[in-house]
C-alpha positions as CSV (number, residue, x, y, z in Angstrom):
1,X,0.0,0.0,0.0
2,X,1.3,3.5,-0.9
3,X,1.7,6.1,1.8
4,X,-0.4,9.3,1.6
5,X,1.4,11.9,-0.4
6,X,3.0,14.6,1.8
7,X,2.1,17.4,-0.6
8,X,-1.5,16.4,-1.0
9,X,-2.6,19.8,0.3
10,X,-1.3,21.3,-2.9
11,X,-3.4,19.1,-5.1
12,X,-6.4,20.7,-6.9
13,X,-9.3,18.4,-7.8
14,X,-11.9,19.5,-10.4
15,X,-14.8,17.6,-11.9
16,X,-12.6,16.4,-14.8
17,X,-9.0,16.3,-13.5
18,X,-6.5,16.3,-10.7
19,X,-3.6,18.8,-10.9
20,X,-1.0,20.5,-8.7
21,X,-1.1,24.1,-7.6
22,X,1.3,26.1,-9.7
23,X,2.5,27.8,-6.6
24,X,3.4,24.5,-4.8
25,X,7.0,23.9,-3.8
26,X,9.2,22.0,-6.3
27,X,9.3,18.9,-4.0
28,X,5.5,18.7,-4.1
29,X,5.3,19.1,-7.8
30,X,7.9,16.3,-8.2
31,X,6.0,14.1,-5.8
32,X,2.7,14.8,-7.7
33,X,4.3,13.9,-11.1
34,X,5.7,10.7,-9.7
35,X,2.5,9.7,-8.0
36,X,0.4,10.4,-11.1
37,X,2.9,8.3,-13.2
38,X,2.4,5.4,-10.8
39,X,-1.4,5.7,-10.9
40,X,-1.5,5.9,-14.7
41,X,-0.3,2.3,-15.2
42,X,-2.8,0.1,-17.1
43,X,-3.9,-3.3,-15.8
44,X,-2.4,-6.3,-17.5
45,X,-4.4,-9.2,-19.0
46,X,-5.1,-10.6,-15.5
47,X,-6.4,-7.2,-14.2
48,X,-3.3,-6.5,-12.1
49,X,-1.7,-3.1,-12.0
50,X,2.1,-3.3,-11.4
51,X,3.7,-0.4,-9.6
52,X,7.4,0.1,-10.4
């Protein structure tokens, strides 16, 4: 299980997307980008999502 992101308070959720506050510190922007990359993986033929 993944830990809760430390910079989550900088995340902006709309009806259609999740993005990072442009005024967020660089570490939070990097964390957001890495987290979104992890969460964008597609399930394999067995329905499993692999986190790398």
